Steps between C-alpha positions, in 0.01 A plus 500: 500500500148478361362629174131553428351495152183706523200590284160665535179497303297819523180682409694709246820684420662754729381856452726805522607565859278809516187290430245485779437126463738219408406148388501228762666165542279195441769231530848460644742225407853443628770234506771501765832372368780377726876549447519179295243635253222269616142601581458478876160671543217646296220747552184523293200704611197654336424843644162669533560842339182645653409635156346340193729297273440612143418241232819572306708410809301179548563417134877543548538331841196278538444664839143621545308673777361176638853356537613785727181568702599282796875567475694728735552866416858615452499641855381166641756308292790736578634320815540179296668699219738667745585167665578339162753775423679472837871441438477552125799676344403518133167559326457394137202603287448492126374858506629619838391863472141385449488234774686712756287799400181300552609388847598858585157623386330240723726591794418868461128438462496284814733709716761222515877499464734236366871493428575327172828309467789731413565322171215498250561338162270548203542219248332710229783755540779250570440322171456809281851446364390164357177627343590859410235646731215405730400135468177327600525202732353262241761611244784450748367157587484395134848639430678333791299179544398438138134439577191717520397624842142403569455836670182544697606831658486350846749618757652173620517351150685811378745464791561139403567608140757758618661235721524253209658767278755594767584136575573448128758780502817341638709804407253741656499392863240715678336231710797287605624154408 
């Protein structure tokens, strides 16, 4: 059994489903976790969104237009993405509806199809009982690990933060031990 912790960085927030245009992915990060709970593979890729990255997004992520100019588009990157997810049973995201929604928007825009793992876990929802509602990743990190998360809003770093939180939760065995 393999689990993937997954995150995206994007050109903006998802629009209502009736919107003509959706934001685009500018970075994908993922960690593949084996049945022992160890990281066995990772994926980190900047994506050329084929549209301009707004300054407010660069301020949040540090990803600017120049960084993505020579990077693959989502369509060009997709075979590598699909290969990484081969044999994966569980997908974990901190805000799963957003990350899955962003991938679905890219798939639709590019005429591609992809079957997500049957089990999708959202840590923001799974830990609501602890925080009394939606919780930001940096707040979860501080609560469970006792230190501030030096969050840069980069996809792979956010995956690592989720992994560290989950590894600290002996009683909450999502990723295996």
